[in-house]
Phi, psi and omega in degrees: 000141181247132180226140178264143178272195182295322185258031178062033178275144178273120179246129181257127171250137178271134176258118183285134177248124180251120178255124180253156176283152178300153178300143185287143182234156177283165187297316182273351185263106180257005182263150178273148176296150180276141180280162181293324178295320177294320178297319177298315181296319181297314181297316176296320178296318179293320180296318178298315178297319178297317178299313180297317176301316183296310179297316177298318179297315178297322178293319179291323178298316179299312181295320175296320172303314182295316180292328177291320178293321180293322180291321177296319179296317177297321177297314179296316180297317180300316179297318179296320176297316181297321177295317177296321178298315182294318177298315181291328177295312181298318179296319176297316181293326174295317180290332181265007176298149184300314182294326179293316181297315181294322178293318179297320181291324181292317181288307185283314189254348182072026178264146177232151174290143181290147176278177181286339180281338183284142177274146176254124179225127178241119177257000000 
């Protein structure tokens, strides 16, 4: 270290440097021991990660349950709609059948189907 005096004289002071040997390690252990601060930080990080994963898992469980209930409701509704569609299709086919239309036309409009002896002429 270099220091200047009152009259700008250069005064050299020696700074002692002590070099110590590294901590002794066993032959098979090449890792350094973990400090307590690092272990505390690691434990806190793992606890926070566990808590986030737990909360996320509960949220996803709730959403999946909700969507499953909605899917079951829609499936039941779909089955009911298919039954109603089948019933209405059968009813439409009965109402549109040729004998029923001919009978309704005879009663309401007084129309009759032509007999075989009558000629059919379309101009």
